[in-house]
LUMVO-759143 format. One record per residue: x, y, z of N, C-alpha, C, O in turn. Coordinates in Angstrom, 3 decimals. Layout:
N
+----------+----------+----------+----------+----------+----------+----------+----------+----------+----------+----------+----------+
:      n_u :      n_v :      n_w :     ca_u :     ca_v :     ca_w :      c_u :      c_v :      c_w :      o_u :      o_v :      o_w :
+----------+----------+----------+----------+----------+----------+----------+----------+----------+----------+----------+----------+
:        X :        Y :        Z :        X :        Y :        Z :        X :        Y :        Z :        X :        Y :        Z :
...
+----------+----------+----------+----------+----------+----------+----------+----------+----------+----------+----------+----------+
//
This chain:
141
+----------+----------+----------+----------+----------+----------+----------+----------+----------+----------+----------+----------+
:      n_u :      n_v :      n_w :     ca_u :     ca_v :     ca_w :      c_u :      c_v :      c_w :      o_u :      o_v :      o_w :
+----------+----------+----------+----------+----------+----------+----------+----------+----------+----------+----------+----------+
:    7.964 :  -22.086 :    4.819 :    7.382 :  -20.655 :    5.183 :    7.719 :  -19.910 :    4.053 :    8.808 :  -19.929 :    3.480 :
:    6.338 :  -18.985 :    3.641 :    6.645 :  -18.298 :    2.378 :    6.673 :  -16.395 :    2.940 :    6.319 :  -16.102 :    4.082 :
:    6.993 :  -15.657 :    2.251 :    7.068 :  -14.745 :    2.735 :    6.582 :  -13.697 :    1.280 :    6.810 :  -13.935 :    0.094 :
:    5.897 :  -12.577 :    1.848 :    5.405 :  -11.941 :    0.742 :    6.012 :  -10.406 :    0.710 :    5.866 :   -9.630 :    1.655 :
:    6.610 :  -10.123 :   -0.329 :    7.236 :   -8.903 :   -0.810 :    6.030 :   -7.897 :   -1.345 :    5.141 :   -8.285 :   -2.102 :
:    6.150 :   -6.388 :   -0.774 :    5.199 :   -5.351 :   -1.377 :    6.002 :   -4.288 :   -1.829 :    6.980 :   -3.870 :   -1.209 :
:    5.601 :   -3.850 :   -2.898 :    6.155 :   -2.284 :   -3.327 :    4.809 :   -1.447 :   -3.426 :    3.961 :   -1.353 :   -4.314 :
:    4.948 :   -0.865 :   -2.144 :    3.464 :    0.160 :   -2.138 :    3.433 :    1.296 :   -2.756 :    4.451 :    1.982 :   -2.668 :
:    2.397 :    1.768 :   -3.469 :    2.335 :    2.708 :   -4.278 :    0.916 :    3.438 :   -4.168 :   -0.046 :    2.706 :   -3.937 :
:    0.689 :    4.841 :   -4.312 :   -0.543 :    5.215 :   -4.403 :   -1.284 :    4.703 :   -5.536 :   -2.498 :    4.870 :   -5.414 :
:   -0.922 :    4.139 :   -6.588 :   -1.801 :    4.078 :   -7.808 :   -1.897 :    2.537 :   -7.859 :   -2.967 :    1.961 :   -8.054 :
:   -0.568 :    1.819 :   -7.650 :   -0.243 :    0.629 :   -7.967 :    0.379 :   -0.092 :   -6.744 :    1.233 :    0.427 :   -6.024 :
:   -0.086 :   -1.235 :   -6.591 :    0.812 :   -2.381 :   -5.266 :    1.404 :   -3.331 :   -6.049 :    0.726 :   -4.148 :   -6.671 :
:    2.728 :   -3.309 :   -6.088 :    3.724 :   -4.405 :   -6.902 :    3.662 :   -5.709 :   -5.600 :    3.641 :   -5.477 :   -4.391 :
:    3.645 :   -6.840 :   -6.134 :    3.950 :   -8.042 :   -5.050 :    4.471 :   -9.382 :   -5.457 :    4.147 :   -9.985 :   -6.480 :
:    5.115 :   -9.685 :   -4.758 :    6.195 :  -10.894 :   -4.972 :    6.092 :  -11.754 :   -3.620 :    5.911 :  -11.385 :   -2.459 :
:    6.297 :  -13.203 :   -4.253 :    6.297 :  -14.274 :   -2.992 :    7.426 :  -15.022 :   -2.931 :    7.831 :  -15.586 :   -3.947 :
:    8.045 :  -15.121 :   -1.809 :    9.137 :  -16.557 :   -1.962 :    8.542 :  -17.892 :   -2.258 :    7.323 :  -18.043 :   -2.347 :
:    9.483 :  -18.954 :   -2.425 :    9.442 :  -20.102 :   -2.438 :    9.328 :  -20.811 :   -1.037 :    9.922 :  -20.373 :   -0.052 :
:    8.543 :  -21.915 :   -1.006 :    8.391 :  -22.314 :    0.555 :    9.609 :  -22.347 :    1.377 :    9.531 :  -22.372 :    2.606 :
:   11.103 :  -22.348 :    0.546 :   12.378 :  -22.386 :    1.298 :   12.612 :  -21.141 :    1.449 :   13.727 :  -21.063 :    1.964 :
:   12.051 :  -19.806 :    1.237 :   12.193 :  -18.681 :    1.328 :   13.901 :  -18.204 :    1.146 :   14.759 :  -17.638 :    1.823 :
:   13.752 :  -18.895 :   -0.372 :   15.108 :  -18.667 :   -1.096 :   14.980 :  -17.569 :   -2.142 :   15.637 :  -16.528 :   -2.114 :
:   13.881 :  -17.956 :   -3.266 :   13.824 :  -17.313 :   -4.218 :   12.376 :  -16.105 :   -4.643 :   11.316 :  -16.612 :   -5.012 :
:   12.467 :  -14.919 :   -4.564 :   11.244 :  -14.442 :   -5.015 :   10.542 :  -14.536 :   -6.354 :   11.315 :  -14.750 :   -7.288 :
:    9.424 :  -14.441 :   -6.630 :    8.891 :  -14.555 :   -7.651 :    7.608 :  -13.339 :   -7.881 :    6.899 :  -12.920 :   -6.966 :
:    7.549 :  -13.047 :   -8.867 :    6.548 :  -11.679 :   -8.844 :    4.993 :  -12.009 :   -8.993 :    4.665 :  -13.064 :   -9.536 :
:    4.322 :  -11.385 :   -8.660 :    2.651 :  -11.718 :   -8.856 :    1.990 :  -10.523 :   -9.167 :    2.394 :   -9.448 :   -8.723 :
:    0.996 :  -10.619 :   -9.902 :    0.259 :   -9.729 :  -10.376 :    0.209 :   -8.400 :   -9.636 :    0.462 :   -8.461 :   -8.433 :
:   -0.058 :   -7.283 :  -10.125 :    0.260 :   -6.107 :   -9.667 :   -1.632 :   -5.881 :   -8.972 :   -2.653 :   -6.273 :   -9.537 :
:   -1.547 :   -5.244 :   -7.823 :   -2.668 :   -4.849 :   -7.229 :   -2.936 :   -3.050 :   -7.949 :   -2.023 :   -2.267 :   -8.211 :
:   -4.129 :   -2.838 :   -8.093 :   -4.521 :   -1.338 :   -8.351 :   -4.944 :   -0.740 :   -6.695 :   -5.493 :   -1.433 :   -5.840 :
:   -4.635 :    0.334 :   -6.570 :   -4.705 :    0.441 :   -4.987 :   -6.170 :    1.278 :   -5.381 :   -6.316 :    2.268 :   -6.097 :
:   -7.073 :    0.561 :   -4.705 :   -8.134 :    1.282 :   -5.012 :   -8.724 :    1.417 :   -3.293 :   -9.824 :    0.919 :   -3.056 :
:   -8.230 :    1.851 :   -2.561 :   -8.375 :    2.019 :   -1.056 :   -7.997 :    0.679 :   -0.093 :   -7.876 :   -0.528 :   -0.304 :
:   -7.880 :    1.549 :    1.057 :   -7.450 :    0.449 :    2.170 :   -8.154 :   -0.780 :    2.491 :   -7.535 :   -1.841 :    2.573 :
:   -9.322 :   -0.710 :    2.667 :  -10.191 :   -1.956 :    2.668 :  -10.171 :   -3.103 :    1.742 :  -10.139 :   -4.291 :    2.065 :
:  -10.194 :   -2.618 :    0.580 :   -9.639 :   -3.672 :   -0.970 :   -8.576 :   -4.197 :   -0.943 :   -8.342 :   -5.360 :   -1.272 :
:   -7.467 :   -3.035 :   -0.370 :   -6.129 :   -3.917 :   -0.491 :   -6.004 :   -4.747 :    0.678 :   -5.671 :   -5.920 :    0.506 :
:   -6.239 :   -4.282 :    1.941 :   -6.369 :   -5.224 :    2.926 :   -7.012 :   -6.746 :    2.418 :   -6.562 :   -7.887 :    2.526 :
:   -8.055 :   -6.301 :    1.919 :   -8.967 :   -7.805 :    1.590 :   -7.840 :   -8.349 :    0.935 :   -7.197 :   -9.191 :    1.562 :
:   -7.426 :   -7.994 :   -0.349 :   -6.980 :   -8.614 :   -1.393 :   -5.391 :   -9.420 :   -0.818 :   -4.967 :  -10.498 :   -1.233 :
:   -4.746 :   -8.544 :    0.209 :   -3.387 :   -8.996 :    0.682 :   -3.824 :  -10.301 :    1.814 :   -3.142 :  -11.309 :    2.003 :
:   -5.067 :   -9.991 :    2.450 :   -5.544 :  -11.170 :    3.494 :   -5.838 :  -12.646 :    2.475 :   -5.694 :  -13.791 :    2.903 :
:   -6.260 :  -12.303 :    1.105 :   -6.613 :  -13.499 :    0.644 :   -5.101 :  -14.003 :    0.075 :   -5.036 :  -15.231 :    0.128 :
:   -4.117 :  -13.508 :   -0.348 :   -2.920 :  -13.637 :   -0.768 :   -2.271 :  -14.500 :    0.497 :   -1.799 :  -15.583 :    0.152 :
:   -2.182 :  -14.192 :    1.850 :   -1.685 :  -14.334 :    2.888 :   -2.349 :  -16.196 :    2.966 :   -1.692 :  -17.229 :    2.833 :
:   -3.513 :  -16.068 :    3.169 :   -4.291 :  -17.357 :    3.133 :   -3.863 :  -18.342 :    2.022 :   -3.372 :  -19.427 :    2.334 :
:   -4.009 :  -18.044 :    0.948 :   -3.682 :  -18.494 :   -0.408 :   -2.092 :  -19.275 :   -0.183 :   -1.862 :  -20.480 :   -0.081 :
:   -1.340 :  -18.375 :   -0.156 :    0.152 :  -18.670 :    0.087 :    0.686 :  -19.217 :    1.357 :    1.771 :  -19.780 :    1.501 :
:   -0.198 :  -18.985 :    2.245 :    0.300 :  -19.196 :    3.779 :    1.586 :  -18.706 :    3.940 :    2.595 :  -19.410 :    3.902 :
:    1.558 :  -17.238 :    4.158 :    2.546 :  -16.212 :    3.875 :    2.621 :  -16.380 :    5.832 :    1.709 :  -16.376 :    6.659 :
:    3.771 :  -16.483 :    5.955 :    4.366 :  -16.034 :    7.493 :    4.983 :  -14.852 :    7.816 :    4.952 :  -14.615 :    9.024 :
:    5.674 :  -13.822 :    6.960 :    6.183 :  -12.561 :    7.172 :    5.653 :  -11.951 :    5.927 :    5.127 :  -12.602 :    5.024 :
:    5.831 :  -10.574 :    5.928 :    5.762 :   -9.499 :    4.993 :    6.570 :   -8.653 :    4.871 :    6.921 :   -8.138 :    5.932 :
:    7.043 :   -8.272 :    3.947 :    8.265 :   -7.426 :    3.565 :    7.902 :   -6.047 :    2.740 :    7.590 :   -6.161 :    1.554 :
:    7.927 :   -5.177 :    3.152 :    7.318 :   -3.544 :    2.583 :    8.786 :   -2.800 :    2.198 :    9.818 :   -2.634 :    2.849 :
:    8.426 :   -2.471 :    0.972 :    9.842 :   -1.586 :    0.744 :    9.538 :   -0.409 :    1.098 :    8.390 :   -0.070 :    0.812 :
:   10.443 :    0.642 :    1.843 :   10.408 :    1.574 :    2.319 :   11.112 :    2.538 :    1.547 :   12.339 :    2.505 :    1.452 :
:   10.240 :    3.592 :    0.863 :   11.141 :    4.344 :    0.029 :   11.652 :    5.945 :    0.913 :   10.978 :    6.975 :    0.940 :
:   12.888 :    5.751 :    1.505 :   13.725 :    6.406 :    1.957 :   14.328 :    7.713 :    1.136 :   14.870 :    7.283 :    0.117 :
:   14.413 :    8.964 :    1.204 :   14.823 :    9.882 :    0.288 :   16.295 :    9.305 :    0.386 :   16.682 :    8.461 :    1.195 :
:   17.139 :   10.014 :   -0.732 :   18.743 :    9.766 :   -0.894 :   19.534 :   10.102 :    0.426 :   20.617 :    9.562 :    0.648 :
:   19.083 :   10.824 :    1.121 :   19.715 :   11.713 :    2.197 :   19.398 :   10.783 :    3.803 :   19.645 :   11.108 :    4.965 :
:   18.860 :    9.738 :    3.315 :   18.383 :    8.808 :    4.320 :   17.130 :    9.210 :    5.035 :   16.777 :    8.369 :    5.861 :
:   16.306 :   10.341 :    4.937 :   15.189 :   11.033 :    5.445 :   13.852 :   10.199 :    5.376 :   13.687 :    9.228 :    4.638 :
:   13.055 :   10.643 :    6.126 :   11.586 :    9.988 :    5.621 :   10.750 :   11.241 :    5.009 :   10.485 :   12.308 :    5.561 :
:   10.438 :   10.824 :    3.797 :    9.532 :   12.187 :    3.160 :    7.869 :   11.270 :    3.305 :    7.602 :   10.186 :    3.824 :
:    7.167 :   12.098 :    2.725 :    5.616 :   11.889 :    2.759 :    5.370 :   10.281 :    2.251 :    4.771 :    9.526 :    3.017 :
:    5.887 :    9.747 :    0.835 :    5.602 :    8.717 :    0.770 :    6.099 :    7.647 :    1.421 :    5.418 :    6.625 :    1.508 :
:    7.146 :    7.714 :    1.878 :    7.746 :    6.728 :    3.155 :    6.800 :    7.074 :    4.233 :    6.571 :    5.961 :    4.706 :
:    6.223 :    7.778 :    4.804 :    5.410 :    7.843 :    5.897 :    4.049 :    7.207 :    5.595 :    3.430 :    6.549 :    6.431 :
:    3.602 :    7.455 :    4.287 :    2.097 :    6.672 :    3.942 :    2.503 :    4.881 :    3.745 :    1.658 :    3.990 :    3.834 :
:    3.934 :    4.664 :    3.476 :    3.987 :    3.189 :    3.385 :    4.153 :    2.783 :    4.699 :    3.617 :    1.697 :    4.918 :
:    4.911 :    3.464 :    5.983 :    4.964 :    3.060 :    7.301 :    3.519 :    2.879 :    7.890 :    3.237 :    2.132 :    8.827 :
:    2.623 :    3.703 :    7.173 :    1.331 :    3.527 :    7.995 :    0.373 :    2.280 :    7.361 :   -0.476 :    1.724 :    8.058 :
:    0.623 :    1.914 :    5.942 :    0.040 :    1.120 :    5.479 :    0.695 :   -0.324 :    6.013 :   -0.013 :   -1.312 :    6.208 :
:    2.163 :   -0.313 :    6.226 :    2.987 :   -1.467 :    6.938 :    2.336 :   -1.810 :    8.196 :    1.962 :   -2.959 :    8.432 :
:    2.191 :   -0.833 :    9.013 :    1.544 :   -0.691 :   10.151 :    0.146 :   -1.393 :   10.132 :   -0.143 :   -2.222 :   10.995 :
:   -0.689 :   -1.052 :    9.162 :   -2.194 :   -1.586 :    9.028 :   -1.922 :   -3.070 :    8.751 :   -2.820 :   -3.850 :    9.066 :
:   -0.985 :   -3.483 :    8.292 :   -0.737 :   -5.087 :    7.793 :   -0.653 :   -5.889 :    8.892 :   -0.753 :   -7.109 :    8.761 :
:   -0.452 :   -5.294 :   10.143 :   -0.147 :   -6.416 :   11.027 :   -1.315 :   -7.079 :   11.764 :   -1.297 :   -7.901 :   12.680 :
:   -2.674 :   -6.311 :   10.904 :   -3.961 :   -7.228 :   11.724 :   -3.854 :   -8.684 :   11.082 :   -4.239 :   -9.683 :   11.688 :
:   -3.315 :   -8.720 :    9.841 :   -3.028 :  -10.213 :    9.264 :   -2.580 :  -11.330 :    9.878 :   -2.727 :  -12.473 :    9.444 :
:   -1.888 :  -10.936 :   11.155 :   -1.408 :  -11.955 :   11.813 :    0.337 :  -11.953 :   11.557 :    1.029 :  -12.577 :   12.363 :
:    0.802 :  -11.432 :   10.734 :    1.899 :  -11.663 :    9.846 :    3.398 :  -10.710 :   10.402 :    3.344 :   -9.481 :   10.437 :
:    4.449 :  -11.338 :   10.736 :    5.366 :  -10.188 :   11.297 :    5.491 :   -9.365 :    9.986 :    5.372 :   -9.880 :    8.874 :
:    5.773 :   -7.877 :   10.226 :    5.992 :   -7.114 :    9.156 :    7.239 :   -6.555 :    8.898 :    7.598 :   -5.953 :    9.909 :
:    8.037 :   -6.479 :    8.038 :    9.096 :   -6.028 :    8.106 :    9.292 :   -4.591 :    6.802 :    8.714 :   -4.630 :    5.715 :
:   10.088 :   -3.584 :    7.181 :   10.365 :   -2.683 :    6.348 :   11.727 :   -2.712 :    5.462 :   12.674 :   -3.077 :    6.159 :
:   11.968 :   -2.521 :    4.560 :   13.368 :   -2.496 :    4.048 :   13.170 :   -1.371 :    2.933 :   12.252 :   -1.021 :    2.192 :
:   14.652 :   -0.927 :    3.211 :   15.122 :   -0.030 :    2.236 :   14.935 :   -0.417 :    0.775 :   15.342 :   -1.472 :    0.288 :
:   14.325 :    0.471 :    0.170 :   13.856 :    0.226 :   -1.239 :   14.333 :    1.131 :   -2.567 :   13.980 :    1.171 :   -3.746 :
:   15.393 :    1.887 :   -1.690 :   15.938 :    2.771 :   -2.417 :   16.623 :    2.477 :   -4.003 :   17.540 :    1.677 :   -4.194 :
:   16.001 :    3.262 :   -5.017 :   16.618 :    2.916 :   -6.282 :   16.078 :    1.289 :   -7.214 :   16.374 :    0.729 :   -8.270 :
:   15.325 :    1.097 :   -6.271 :   14.925 :   -0.837 :   -6.642 :   13.937 :   -0.553 :   -8.176 :   13.929 :   -1.258 :   -9.185 :
:   13.227 :    0.608 :   -7.933 :   12.383 :    0.735 :   -9.346 :   13.346 :    1.041 :  -10.388 :   13.256 :    0.419 :  -11.446 :
:   14.233 :    1.891 :  -10.241 :   15.334 :    2.157 :  -11.387 :   16.194 :    0.890 :  -11.509 :   16.535 :    0.637 :  -12.665 :
:   16.604 :    0.065 :  -10.582 :   17.001 :   -1.352 :  -10.948 :   15.883 :   -2.188 :  -11.958 :   16.211 :   -2.792 :  -12.979 :
:   14.855 :   -2.104 :  -11.565 :   13.900 :   -2.787 :  -12.206 :   13.766 :   -2.339 :  -13.833 :   13.601 :   -3.107 :  -14.781 :
:   13.856 :   -1.252 :  -13.861 :   13.487 :   -0.437 :  -15.387 :   14.861 :   -0.980 :  -15.812 :   14.900 :   -1.635 :  -16.854 :
:   15.880 :   -0.797 :  -15.184 :   17.081 :   -1.019 :  -15.791 :   17.231 :   -2.544 :  -16.670 :   17.549 :   -2.806 :  -17.830 :
:   16.890 :   -3.252 :  -15.663 :   16.800 :   -4.824 :  -16.006 :   16.080 :   -5.218 :  -17.352 :   16.395 :   -5.992 :  -18.256 :
:   14.755 :   -4.212 :  -17.100 :   13.711 :   -4.649 :  -17.989 :   14.226 :   -3.825 :  -19.512 :   13.646 :   -3.905 :  -20.595 :
:   15.129 :   -3.255 :  -19.287 :   15.214 :   -2.449 :  -20.531 :   16.504 :   -3.381 :  -21.240 :   16.708 :   -3.539 :  -22.444 :
:   17.214 :   -3.879 :  -20.202 :   18.253 :   -4.765 :  -20.771 :   17.787 :   -6.388 :  -21.492 :   18.455 :   -7.139 :  -22.203 :
:   16.546 :   -6.507 :  -21.031 :   15.891 :   -7.628 :  -21.336 :   15.174 :   -7.426 :  -22.768 :   14.846 :   -8.348 :  -23.514 :
:   15.034 :   -6.353 :  -22.960 :   14.700 :   -5.799 :  -24.213 :   12.945 :   -5.420 :  -24.194 :   12.290 :   -5.201 :  -25.214 :
:   12.496 :   -5.409 :  -23.030 :   11.138 :   -4.988 :  -23.079 :   10.569 :   -3.582 :  -23.492 :   11.298 :   -2.657 :  -23.134 :
:    9.543 :   -3.253 :  -24.099 :    9.605 :   -2.168 :  -24.473 :    8.709 :   -1.238 :  -23.368 :    7.987 :   -1.769 :  -22.523 :
:    8.855 :    0.123 :  -23.497 :    8.123 :    1.052 :  -22.600 :    6.985 :    0.620 :  -22.139 :    6.850 :    0.625 :  -20.915 :
:    5.967 :    0.177 :  -22.915 :    4.702 :   -0.216 :  -22.272 :    5.367 :   -1.680 :  -21.357 :    5.264 :   -1.806 :  -20.137 :
:    5.820 :   -2.354 :  -21.979 :    5.848 :   -3.953 :  -20.960 :    6.316 :   -3.537 :  -19.828 :    5.997 :   -4.086 :  -18.773 :
:    7.409 :   -2.170 :  -19.903 :    7.863 :   -1.963 :  -18.781 :    6.962 :   -1.351 :  -17.467 :    7.090 :   -1.362 :  -16.243 :
:    5.902 :   -0.771 :  -18.518 :    5.135 :    0.109 :  -17.427 :    4.054 :   -0.744 :  -16.812 :    3.285 :   -0.298 :  -15.960 :
:    4.012 :   -1.990 :  -17.265 :    2.834 :   -2.905 :  -16.996 :    3.848 :   -3.622 :  -15.588 :    3.326 :   -3.651 :  -14.474 :
:    4.913 :   -4.023 :  -15.732 :    5.779 :   -5.217 :  -14.843 :    6.617 :   -4.326 :  -13.824 :    7.328 :   -4.951 :  -13.037 :
:    6.614 :   -2.977 :  -13.751 :    7.613 :   -1.982 :  -13.197 :    7.593 :   -2.477 :  -11.660 :    8.568 :   -2.841 :  -11.003 :
:    6.213 :   -2.399 :  -11.239 :    5.549 :   -2.772 :   -9.730 :    6.149 :   -3.855 :   -9.137 :    6.832 :   -3.791 :   -8.116 :
:    5.811 :   -5.226 :  -10.000 :    6.121 :   -6.431 :   -9.749 :    7.587 :   -6.620 :   -9.649 :    8.047 :   -7.242 :   -8.692 :
:    8.403 :   -6.095 :  -10.629 :    9.756 :   -6.487 :  -10.796 :   10.479 :   -5.650 :   -9.417 :   11.405 :   -6.168 :   -8.793 :
:   10.054 :   -4.638 :   -9.149 :   10.716 :   -3.951 :   -7.973 :    9.960 :   -4.719 :   -6.378 :   10.519 :   -4.694 :   -5.282 :
:    8.697 :   -5.303 :   -6.645 :    8.508 :   -6.023 :   -5.153 :    9.166 :   -7.144 :   -5.284 :    9.362 :   -7.649 :   -4.179 :
:    9.598 :   -7.761 :   -6.158 :   10.512 :   -8.918 :   -6.458 :   12.047 :   -8.581 :   -6.024 :   12.682 :   -9.388 :   -5.344 :
:   12.546 :   -7.477 :   -6.408 :   13.818 :   -7.086 :   -5.968 :   13.592 :   -6.931 :   -4.587 :   14.376 :   -7.472 :   -3.807 :
:   12.433 :   -6.132 :   -4.075 :   12.689 :   -5.969 :   -2.320 :   12.522 :   -7.108 :   -1.835 :   13.219 :   -7.367 :   -0.854 :
:   11.720 :   -8.001 :   -2.251 :   11.854 :   -9.386 :   -1.681 :   13.381 :  -10.230 :   -1.627 :   13.742 :  -10.818 :   -0.608 :
:   14.033 :  -10.195 :   -2.628 :   14.895 :  -11.238 :   -2.962 :   16.181 :  -10.329 :   -2.061 :   17.086 :  -11.037 :   -1.619 :
:   16.273 :   -8.832 :   -1.794 :   16.864 :   -8.271 :   -1.105 :   16.790 :   -8.626 :    0.601 :   17.797 :   -8.782 :    1.292 :
:   15.382 :   -8.714 :    1.109 :   15.318 :   -9.277 :    2.430 :   15.643 :  -10.713 :    2.301 :   16.434 :  -10.988 :    3.203 :
:   15.402 :  -11.658 :    1.639 :   15.628 :  -12.885 :    1.544 :   17.462 :  -13.265 :    1.284 :   17.933 :  -14.310 :    1.735 :
:   18.044 :  -12.584 :    0.762 :   19.442 :  -12.678 :    0.673 :   19.987 :  -12.163 :    1.996 :   20.980 :  -12.738 :    2.439 :
:   19.470 :  -11.165 :    2.675 :   20.041 :  -10.662 :    3.473 :   19.859 :  -11.648 :    4.903 :   20.717 :  -11.829 :    5.768 :
:   18.324 :  -12.274 :    4.849 :   18.266 :  -13.233 :    5.990 :   19.159 :  -14.381 :    6.010 :   19.256 :  -15.069 :    7.026 :
:   19.791 :  -14.619 :    4.991 :   20.566 :  -16.234 :    4.573 :   22.030 :  -15.843 :    5.287 :   22.671 :  -16.671 :    5.934 :
:   22.446 :  -14.523 :    5.086 :   23.853 :  -14.278 :    5.096 :   24.415 :  -14.709 :    6.695 :   23.663 :  -14.552 :    7.657 :
:   25.519 :  -15.148 :    6.827 :   25.811 :  -15.634 :    8.473 :   25.837 :  -14.433 :    9.152 :   26.082 :  -13.426 :    8.488 :
:   25.626 :  -14.323 :   10.389 :   25.682 :  -13.238 :   11.389 :   27.205 :  -13.663 :   11.545 :   27.556 :  -14.832 :   11.706 :
:   28.094 :  -12.544 :   11.475 :   29.416 :  -12.044 :   12.265 :   29.462 :  -12.650 :   13.785 :   28.458 :  -12.706 :   14.495 :
:   30.498 :  -13.008 :   14.108 :   30.851 :  -13.607 :   15.270 :   31.241 :  -12.670 :   15.985 :   31.850 :  -11.805 :   15.356 :
:   31.088 :  -12.435 :   17.465 :   31.139 :  -11.429 :   18.295 :   32.404 :  -11.544 :   18.716 :   32.855 :  -10.748 :   19.539 :
+----------+----------+----------+----------+----------+----------+----------+----------+----------+----------+----------+----------+
//
């Protein structure tokens, strides 16, 4: 079972996919957000190509845990993905973009290289957070 991770943005959409065992996330090429129909068609192709069972979308909550305009857009986007027949999950993505930038800076990437990759790396972090939390043993009652 593979899982698709999405970092939704108004201009670009970062993507990542898990391995078949749903343990490791790896980045995919970023999509340009050229409209709902085009994005949905591109994601549908990925779902078919990688045999995706679940989709994880990063939810950009505000630091005070409230839902702002971008989070509302992301929630509508995630709701629209349900037509693909996959379970869709929202994951708190606060600070993942900053984590992605920090990791790329530490790896020595230039600002231009970071700009091209930040959405993909953020999607990878979002998906990895979900994968890691899914594997944790549940506390006994």
